[in-house]
C-alpha positions in Angstrom: 2.7 -3.3 21.6 4.0 -5.7 18.9 2.9 -8.7 21.0 -0.5 -7.1 21.6 -1.0 -6.5 17.8 0.0 -10.1 17.1 -2.7 -11.3 19.5 -5.4 -9.1 17.9 -4.4 -9.7 14.3 -6.4 -12.9 14.0 -9.5 -11.2 12.7 -11.4 -13.1 9.9 -12.9 -11.0 7.1 -15.2 -12.9 4.8 -15.6 -11.9 1.1 -17.1 -13.4 -1.9 -15.5 -13.4 -5.3 -17.3 -13.1 -8.6 -16.9 -15.9 -11.1 -15.0 -15.4 -14.3 -12.9 -12.4 -13.0 -9.9 -11.8 -15.1 -6.8 -10.7 -13.1 -4.0 -8.6 -14.3 -0.2 -8.4 -13.9 -0.5 -7.6 -10.1 -2.5 -10.8 -9.4 -1.4 -14.2 -8.3 -3.5 -17.3 -8.8 -2.5 -18.9 -5.5 -4.1 -16.1 -3.5 -7.6 -17.4 -3.4 -8.9 -16.1 -0.1 -9.2 -12.8 1.7 -6.1 -11.8 3.6 -6.4 -9.5 6.6 -3.2 -7.7 7.6 -2.8 -5.5 10.7 -0.9 -2.3 9.8 0.9 -0.4 12.5 2.4 3.0 11.4 5.5 2.5 13.6 8.9 1.0 12.8 10.5 -1.8 14.8 13.7 0.2 14.6 13.9 2.8 17.4 13.4 6.4 16.3 12.6 5.5 12.7 9.4 6.3 11.0 7.9 3.3 9.2 5.4 0.5 9.2 5.1 -2.9 10.9 2.6 -5.3 9.3 1.3 -8.4 11.0 -0.3 -11.3 9.2 -3.5 -13.2 10.2 -1.4 -15.9 11.9 0.5 -13.3 14.0 3.7 -13.4 12.0 5.6 -10.3 10.8 4.8 -10.0 7.1 6.2 -6.6 6.0 8.2 -3.8 7.5 9.4 -0.3 6.5 12.3 1.3 8.3 13.2 4.7 6.9 16.8 4.9 8.2 18.4 5.5 4.8 18.1 9.3 5.0 16.4 9.5 1.6 13.1 11.4 2.1 12.0 10.7 -1.5 12.5 7.0 -1.3 10.9 4.3 0.8 11.9 0.6 0.9 9.3 -2.0 1.5 10.7 -5.2 3.0 9.4 -8.6 4.0 9.5 -9.7 7.7 13.1 -10.8 7.4 14.3 -7.5 6.0 14.6 -8.6 2.4 13.8 -5.7 -0.1 10.5 -6.0 -2.1 9.8 -2.6 -3.6 11.6 0.7 -3.7 9.0 3.5 -3.8 10.3 6.8 -5.3 8.8 10.2 -5.7 9.5 11.4 -9.3 11.3 14.6 -9.9 10.6 16.6 -13.0 13.1 19.2 -14.1 14.5 19.4 -10.6 11.0 19.8 -9.1 9.1 17.2 -7.1 5.7 16.4 -8.5 2.8 14.2 -7.5 3.9 11.1 -9.3 5.5 8.0 -7.6 7.2 5.1 -9.2 7.6 1.7 -7.7 10.5 -0.5 -8.6 11.2 -4.2 -7.9 13.8 -4.8 -5.2 16.1 -2.2 -3.8 17.1 0.8 -5.9 19.5 3.4 -4.6 19.5 7.0 -6.0 22.4 6.2 -8.3 20.7 3.0 -9.6 17.5 4.9 -10.4 19.3 7.7 -12.3 21.5 5.4 -14.3 19.4 2.3 -14.7 17.1 1.6 -17.7 14.9 -0.6 -15.4 11.3 0.3 -15.7 9.1 0.7 -12.7 6.6 -2.1 -11.8 3.8 0.4 -11.5 3.3 4.1 -11.0 0.8 6.2 -8.9 -0.5 9.7 -9.5 -2.2 11.7 -6.8 -5.4 13.3 -7.8 -4.7 17.0 -7.5 -7.2 18.3 -10.0 -8.9 21.4 -8.7 -12.1 20.6 -10.6 -12.4 17.0 -9.5 -15.1 15.1 -11.4 -15.0 12.6 -8.5 -13.9 14.2 -5.2 -13.6 10.8 -3.5 -10.8 9.7 -5.9 -7.4 9.9 -4.1 -5.1 8.5 -6.7 -4.7 6.5 -9.9 -2.4 3.5 -10.4 -0.9 2.6 -13.8 1.4 -0.2 -15.0 4.9 0.7 -16.2 5.5 4.3 -17.1 2.6 6.4 -15.9 0.6 8.3 -18.4 -2.1 10.8 -17.9 -4.6 8.7 -19.7 -5.6 5.2 -18.7 -5.1 3.6 -15.4 -5.3 0.1 -13.9 -6.7 1.0 -10.5 -8.5 3.8 -8.8 -8.1 4.6 -5.1 -11.2 6.2 -3.4 -12.2 7.2 0.0 -10.3 8.9 2.9 -6.9 7.7 4.0 -6.9 10.3 6.8 -10.0 8.5 8.3 -8.6 5.0 7.3 -11.5 4.3 5.0 -10.2 3.6 1.4 -10.9 1.2 -1.4 -8.8 0.1 -4.3 -10.9 -0.6 -7.4 -10.0 -2.1 -10.7 -11.4 -0.9 -14.1 -14.6 -2.9 -13.6 -15.2 -1.1 -10.2 -14.5 -4.3 -8.3 -13.0 -3.7 -4.9 -9.7 -5.5 -4.7 -8.4 -4.2 -1.4 -9.7 -2.0 1.5 -8.2 0.0 4.3 -10.5 -0.1 7.4 -10.3 1.1 11.0 -9.5 -1.8 13.3 -12.6 -2.7 15.3 -12.6 -2.0 19.0 -11.9 -4.9 21.3 -14.5 -6.3 23.8 -14.2 -4.2 26.9 -14.0 -0.9 25.2 -10.3 -1.1 24.1 -10.1 0.8 20.9 -7.3 1.6 18.4 -6.3 5.0 17.1 -5.4 5.8 13.5 -2.0 4.4 13.8 -3.4 0.8 13.8 -5.7 -0.3 11.0 -6.7 -3.3 8.8 -5.6 -3.9 5.2 -8.1 -6.4 3.6 -6.7 -7.9 0.4 -9.2 -9.6 -1.8 -8.5 -12.8 -3.9 -6.2 -12.5 -6.9 -4.3 -9.4 -5.7 -0.8 -9.5 -4.2 -0.7 -8.2 -0.6 2.7 -6.6 -1.3 1.1 -4.5 -4.0 -1.7 -3.4 -1.6 0.9 -2.6 1.1 2.8 -0.4 -1.4 -0.4 1.5 -2.0 -0.8 2.0 1.7 2.7 3.5 1.9 2.0 5.8 -1.0 -1.2 7.0 0.6 0.6 7.7 3.8 3.2 9.7 1.9 0.5 11.7 0.1 -1.9 12.4 2.9 -0.1 12.3 6.2 
């Protein structure tokens, strides 16, 4: 299956970028073209739930192997197994709520509880009963999450693999899309989809959002 995904990952997605766009702390100036990643919701480690992410050149870019036994933490790694982000579900007064915090590198339970290190960004699931915008799935904020103000909004339906990440100007910076069927009628299920990352946004940030959406809605 991995070899098959590598052979089908060379899909080109064209996008046009507006002039004069100002990027924020999640952006990198060297990412000047759309990047199309193939996401497979399976781990390369046997019997482990996770993700395998293939780049447009067929290389292994990211992986998630949940073999740590910590259900409230997920470690995003690069293709070589080096830690990138630790994604933690926040607990409030002993109860789990709908906030997640994302830390740079690998953070164990003890490290998070005792460290003064601040998260890179935080995500809050939209659980409002009276939603002003029913299509909004979650909000992304830099540093410590507050109820007011957010850097990104995630809209669409992760269940149907149709989501957009928008900045404060409503510019789409990344998209989750169903992978197109191959010639001959070969189609993909929901376990394989495309993550399209637009210019100026780190693909590792977009992949962390995918993991969080999967935790929220799967």
